[in-house]
N, C-alpha and C positions, 0 to 999 in steps of 0.2 A: 608554573606546575600547578595544575588546579588545586584549591583549597575544597574539600567535601567539609562535613561536619562530622564530630564525633558518635552525634547524635541523631539516629538519623529520624526522617522527616515524617508523622506520623497525621498529623493534624494539621487545622487551618492555621493554629497560633503555630507550631513548628516552623511552617512554612514562613509567616509573615516573622516571625524569632531566627531565623535563617539569613532572609533577605537586612532583617537591621544588622545583623552584627556587621557586614562587611558591604562595600558596593559587590558588582557585579566585578568590574574590572580589578579588585581586589582579590577576587576568588578566582579568576580566568585569566593569566597570563596569559595564556596561548593565541598567541596575535596569528596562526596559520597550521591547516591541518598538519603540516609537517612537524611543527612544535607538537603533537600530540602523541606520532613514532620517536621524536628525541628523546621528550620525558619518560616515555613508558622502557624505551631502552637502557636511560639513565638509574631508572630506580629498581627495574628489575629486567635484565638482559636477557636471563637466561628462563625466565616465567614464559610457558607456552604460550605463545599469542592465539596461533588457528592449529585445530584440528580437524584436518581434510577427512571426511570418510568418503569413498566411493562407491563400496558395494553393500556395505554395512555387513557385511560378511561377519559369526563370531570372532574366526579365526584372520582377519583383518587385520593387515600393521598398515595404522593410518599415518601419513606423512605429516609430521608435526614440523611448524615451525615458531622459533621461538622470536622475544622480541627485538632483541638486537638483529637477527635475521629481516624481520619482518620491514625496518628501519632500513636496511641496504638494500630490500628489495625497490622499497619505494626510492628510491634516491636514484638506483639504475636507472628503473622506468622513467623516472624525471629526466634524465640524462639523457635517455636513450629518445625520448618524444622532441627534447630541445636538438638535436642532433639530426633531425628527419624535418625538425617544423618551426627551426629558429625560437625566437625569440615569441614568447606567450602562445603556445599553437593547441588549436584544437581539437582534443582527441575521442572521438567515438569510442565506442564499444559492441560488441553484441555476443555477450559470453556469458554463459552460466555460471553458478555460486565454484567459484574456484579461487586459490591463495592467488591466482595469476590476475584474478578479478579483481582484487583488492589493490595489488601491486599496480595495476593502469590505473585504475581509478584516483588512487591516492597520488600516484607521480604525478598524471596527466595534471587533477588541480595543485600540486607543487609549481609546475613547471608553467599552466597556460589554464586551461579548463577542457571539462570530462562533458562528454555526451553519452550520460546513458542510455543504450536502445534495448527496447522491448524488440528479442528477436524473432519475436512469435508474429510482429507485424508483416504486411506483404513487402516485396521488392518496392514498389512506389511510393509508399511510405517512407519507406526509412531514405530513400532517394532524398524526400521531398526534404526529411529533418535534419538530415545533414548539408545541404543548400540551404535551409533556414539557420542554422548554425554556426554557419562558416568553418563547422571541423574538416580538415583535411588529411588526418590520419583515422584509417580506421582499423580496429584491433577486433579480430574474429579470431572464432573456433575453428579450426581446420577439418577436413574432412571426417564425418562419424556415425557412423551407422544409423544413428536414428532423427538425431537434429539436421536440419539444413540449411543452415547457421553459414557455411562457407560456400552452397553453390547462392544463398542471397549475396554474400560478399563479392561473389566476385558477378553479379547482376547488377548489384548496385555501382561496383567501378568502371563498367560501360556508361553507366548515366550521370557521374558525377569527376566531369574531367580535373586532372590533377591531384586525385585520391591516390594517397599514398596508403596499401594494405599491407597490415600485419597478422603475420600467420601463430597463434598457438597450436602448438601439438606438438606431438611424443618427438623425440630424439627421433627413433629411425623415420620417420614419416621423412618420405623420398623432398630435395628440394623443389620447389616452383617459382620457375622465370617470374619477375616483376615482382614478387611478394618477398616481405623482410620475414624470417625468421625469431621469433617473440624470444626465445632462450636463447638464441644464437648472441642475437645482437645484446639481450640485456648481457650477456659475461662479457663485454665487449668494454662496457663501460661501469669506472668505477664507484665503488656503495661507501666510502666512507665521505666523499665531498660533493657540493655541487659545481657544474662546470660551467654556470648561466649566473652565479651572482645569487640575488637576493632571489628566495621562494616568492609565491603569490601569499598575499595578508591581508588583513583586516577587510574595507570596503574592494579588495578584487575579487571579480567573480570567479568562482571555484567551478560551477558546474553551471549546464543548462539541461535542466530536465522535460520531457515534453510530457504534458498530460489532458485530460479531453479527449476528445474526437481526433479522429486523422486524416479527416478530410478540409479539403480548404487550407489555409496558410497555417501549419503545426503552428500549437501553441507553446512555447521554449520560457521554463520560468528559469530564472536566476536566482542562482545561489553564492552567497560571497563566501568567502574566508570565517568574516564575523557571525554570520546570519549560523553556520550548520557548528559551529562552536559555540555559540549559546543555546541553542538546540540541545545538543548532544550531552552540554555540561548540564542541561535543564534537567536533561533526562535520565541521566546518568545519578542527578544529585535526590530529586523528587521518586525518583525510582529506587533505591537504598541501593546502587550496584555497587558488588565489591569488589575487591583485587581477588579477592579466593573463590568467585562468582566460576560459573561451567554453563555458558548460554547456549542453546540449541539454536542455529545459525540455517531459518527456512526461509524466509524472504530471500525474493529473488535481489540481484544486486540492478538492476534495472528501475527500483522502488526504493520511495526513500525510506521505507521500514527496512529493509534491508542494508541500506547505506549508512544509514544517522541512527536509528531507533538501534538496531541490532547489530552496530557496523562501530561508526565513530564513536556513539556513547561507551560501549563496548570496551573499546581501545582506551580513553580517554582515563576511564576506572581499571585499566588494567588486567580485564579480567581475558576468561579463555572462553574461544569462539568457538564449538564444535559443529562445523561446513558438516551439514548433514545429505552429502549425494551434490552432486552439480541441480540437479532436478528438485534439490528440496524433498517438499511432503508430494512433489506429484510425481515422488517414486515411487511405486508400489510398495518395493523392499523396505522402503521407508518409513512408511507408513503400518507394513504390517510388522517389523521390527522394532519400532519406536520405541517402549516401555522396556524392552532388553537393553537397545545403545543408551536409553540414559540411566537406567541401570550401572553399565557397564563402564563408561567415562564418567558417572557420578556429576551427572549436570543438575545445577542448581535452579535454573532458570530455564522452564520450556514455554515455547512460543508459537503462536502462528496463526492464521487468517483465521475468524471464528469454523468458517468449513474445513478446514485442516483438522483444527484442534477435536471439533463431531467426528470426524474419521480415525482418528487415533484414539476416540476414549469409547471406539465400538472394538478396538482393540482389546483382548484379553492380557493380563499383567502375565500370567502364566509363571507367578513367582519371580518375577524382577523386581530387584531390592531397588524400589526408587525413593527410601527414605533421605536423598542428599536432596529431593527439590523443595523448594521455600515458596515457590512462587511458577504461576505461569502469566504470559504474559499475550493479548491479544491485541489485535486493531484493522486497519484499513476497510472496516463495514463492521455495520450495527451486531450485538451477541445476542443472540438466543438465548432468553434463560433458562432452557435446560440443557444448554451448552455447559453453561456456567455452572448450576447445580451437579451435572453429572461428574464435572472435574473435580468439583470439591468432593463426591462421594472417592472417586479412583483414588485422589493422589492425597484427601485430607488437606490441600490448600487453597486458597483462592486462585480464583482465574481473574487478573487485575487491565483492565482496559484499559489500551494509552487510542488518545486521537491525536491525529496530528494532517494535514495537508502540504502536498508541495509547494503549494505558496507561502508555505510558512517553516521553510527548511524543513520540513516533514515531523515536525511539533508542536504541538497547543497543547494539549491536559495529558496528565498521569493521575492514574487512580493509584495512591502512593504505598509500594510494593510489602513496606515497613505496618502501615496500618491497619485495618481491622478489613476496609473495604465497602462499598457501597452496592448494590444489586442494583446494574444498569446505569452506573453513574462511571465518567470516565476520571474526577476528580478533579484535582486543582488544576490552574494554570499552573505552567514550567514557572521555577523560580525567575523576579526579575522582569518577568511579561506580565500582561494583563488582557484578559477578556471579558467582556460584554456580552449580556444579552439587548439586545435594542429592539423595541417594535420598528414595523417597518411603518411606511407613512403611504398615502395612498397616489403618492408621486413614485414611489418604490425607492425614495431616501432614506435612509436610517435615520428614526429619529432619538427618545429618550429611551433612559435606559430599565426595562420591563422589572417588574415586580418578582422576588421569589413568588416559581412555581407558575407565574406567566408564558408564554410560548412567545419565542422572538428569534430574531435575526442574531448569532454570533459572528460579534467582530472581535477582529486580534490587535497588539500592539507590541511591539520588541522590538530587540535589535535580530532576530530570528525572520521576520519579516522578509519575504523580497523586496525588491527595487523595483520588482515590477517584471512583465514578458519583455522580453528580445524584442519583439514589434511593439514597443508603446502604445500602437491601438488597440491591443487587447485589454491595457489600464483600468480602463474607464470601467466606472461599478466594480470595480473588483481592489484598486490600489486607491488611496485616498491619504495624500498627507503622511505616509509612514501607518497608515489603517488598513488591514486587512479586513474586507466584507466577506464571509467563507463563501453566503449561499446558505449555508448550513442553519437547520433549525434546532432549536437548544432553548432549554431553561434553567434555572437555579433552584436547588433547596435552602433551605435556613441558613446550612450552612457554608452555603458559597458552594456547592459541588454541581460540578454540571454534567447536564443530561443530554446526549441528543435525540430530536425528536422526532428528526425526517431532513429529507433534503429540499430547500426549497426550491434550489435549479433540478432540473429536470431528469439528473442524471442518473443511469440506472448502475448500481454497485453490484456486479455478480462475482461475488468469492471475491471480493477485495478491489477488484479490476473492474475501473470507469467505464463504463458503456457511454458513449455522446450519444440521445435520441436521433439528433439530427445526421446523424452518420445514418441509421437507417432510415429514416424518412426520406431522405435524399435518393438513396438507392431503391428506394420501391417507388417515389416519384415517377422513376424513369419507367417504368411498366407501361405498355404502352394501353392495359385497359385497370391501370390506378388513376383518380381523383385525388385525392387525398390522401395520405398515411401519417399516423401516429403513432409512436412506438412509446413504453411505456415500462415499468417495472410490475411484473407479477409476483405477487410472494414465493418462496421457493425453502423448503424443509431446511434443502442442504446449502444450496449459495445463496440462499438471503432474496434474492429477484433473482428472476430470468426473462429478458426481455421478451414482452411480445406484441404485436402491430396489428394495432387496427385500419382497417382500408376501408376506402370508400368507392364505387365501382363508375367507369364512366359511360355513359347511356349508353344501355343496348350489349355493355358488353361483359362478357363474362370469362371466368379465369380459374382453374382449378387450384385447392390448395397445393399439391406436390408442385404448380406452377410458381406459384408463388416462394414456395421455397428453393426451390433451383435458381430464382433469379437474385434472391438475395443471396446465398451461397458463389454467387456469381459475381456480384456485385461488391458484397461486404469485404470491404478486406482482412476486419480481426473473428475469427469464428468464434470469439463467445461473443460475438453480438449478433451473430443469427439469431434472429427470430423462433421462439420457443415454436411459438403457437401465431397462425392468424385468424385474426377475427375479422371476416367482411360484416361491414352493418350499413344501413342506409342512410345516417345523417354523424357525420363528428361532432360533437360537442364544440360549440365555441363560444369566446364570451362576448359581452356588447360592443367591441370594438374588432371582433372579429379573429381573436388569437383563441387557439386551442386551446380546449379545457380542461385540463389533463387530471384533473384530481378527481371528475367521476368518468375518467377512463380508468383510472387507477382502483379504485372502486367496482367501476365493474370487471375486471383482471381479477381482482378477490374474490370478486362474487363468483364466479365461473371456476375457479381451482375450488374456493371451498364447498361446491358443489359438488363439484367429481368427488370431493375425498370424503363425502359425506355418503355419497350414494356408491362407490367402490370399495372403501374401508370401513364404513358401516352399518351398508346397505341400508339406506333412507332415503330414498328419491322423495319423501313427503315433506324431508325438513324444510324449515324456511330460512335464507339468510340473507341479512343486511349488512351493507357496509358504507359507512360512514368516512369522512378524513376529518381526521381530529386527534385530539386526546394526545400523552406524550408520547407515541410513538407513532402517528402518523395518521393509520388507520384502526377503527375499531369495528369488529367483524361482530358482528350480533346472531347466533346460532336459536333456530329456536324448533325445538322437537315435540313430535305429537306426546300425546301422555302415555299412551302404549310400549315408545321406547325409552322411557326416563331410567329405567338404569344402564342407559348406554351411555349418559353422562361424564361420568367419570373415565368414561378413553377416549369418550370424544375433549375433551377438557384435554388430554395428556397429546393428543394429536397435534392440537390447535398448540398446543405450548412450544412446538418447535418452531413453529413464525413466526415472525418481528411483527406482527401486530398485536393489534388488544384484541383478545377474544374473550366472549361474553358468552354464555350456555345454559338456554333457561329451558322450561317444560311450557307449550305452549294453554 
């Protein structure tokens, strides 16, 4: 059973004391994810592990599962997958947030390995992920009035020979030939023991999570039992997770935020997970009823990606009693300062940032929930792990450690770091003798707190969704009129970033904006990756060695955005906008207005505070 501290971690000294009192092995005795559920069921079998909300209606009678029942479900699903796939099977799933999803995930990791799939992907991408992972069991949601998961699952089965399809559907759903019913098959399995001997443990692969773009060979990140347990324990310890906490579950379960930070870590601490509908905060009723539900179910920790938190903070409390809330948790994208301040105004509590990556089993650093919080910081590295900010050499290699306040590339070491990608060819430049090069830019302050300054990778992060610009560029390069395409992130007050694409045309070619959008929607499999705008320009900037110079394009996109905001929201067509790369937030936007518009400065400052860049407003 994991041993936490009686004294919450508030400061760096507390963290160092926590590490010096016991080794990780002494504190974390669990060797498999199954041990987490065995321990929780032994300590508090009747404690509610999950409360499942479907509609969020005031009179809803939610389904509840205690820790003894959850352990039984995990064992049943592990036994089921063994009976279907034999030793160490790969089990993929396309499921929204359900109790059955947790049973599938943790059961798959117990018997073999899980392959969580983003069900919003297109069929060909899902099939490619299954082929690359070696999974031959697919658990999918049955026919649904809104979601097309089942249609995709049937199409995937046609593309992947030997795939066993397991359907999660209500008991009243008619049987389907060649398809296994999840609930009926689970009921036939024992819940008090495993039928196959030892569960996966230690350095056995527990899961493959897909990450990055979806063109070409899929990138599948290996998670081990030791890695996930180290991340979950570290998050629960530095996050001051408590057995009497109730945490809102809003992150999807194909993402490490939902599975580790707000999944395994919560179960390791023995808390209750309040699952806020299968769609989380993508469900309008959950957003509109968020504070009422937080009060009704006495949630103590509330969380979501920054865009979701921004949305719920626009919803009035309307008398909801949220006095049980002690902290907010957010991650997967940078947090705009305006959202953090609004959260504090509404709840009286801090909204703490968490920093993680799939390649580090989901978690890298936490701003301690018991601490005072530091604006813009993601806190300190998890216990028993190491985070360093290093200078980037001219050869692209990481060099010496940076001084406090100096921006460099974030590197990570620890048992939570993945052993690598399923395809080792992808490891170069990312994994190096146990060190993870995150590709993220950051810096530390004098107290060692970590701050994220931007991405040295060119990933576009839209509401926590990682978009590979190469996917957009490759698709647009197929258009007969396009000579060259370069996709970057444009600042957005809601999503953090939105993809935009700069293109140059072939000699003599012409193309309309509508044609470019239509082409993108036909060729790009991920809807969030469809560019918001296309900009046809004379030449795309390149470096001396011919590589596209994206910092200049990001500045261009930001300047266009800010200019539009000033014209449309503040009626200032003559304001001057200058954008430069750099600063702690990656971009510095300087707005200069005429003397006659000096009175608009406070309003402009407030508008620009919603964006992730550093804004400076002055009078000419």
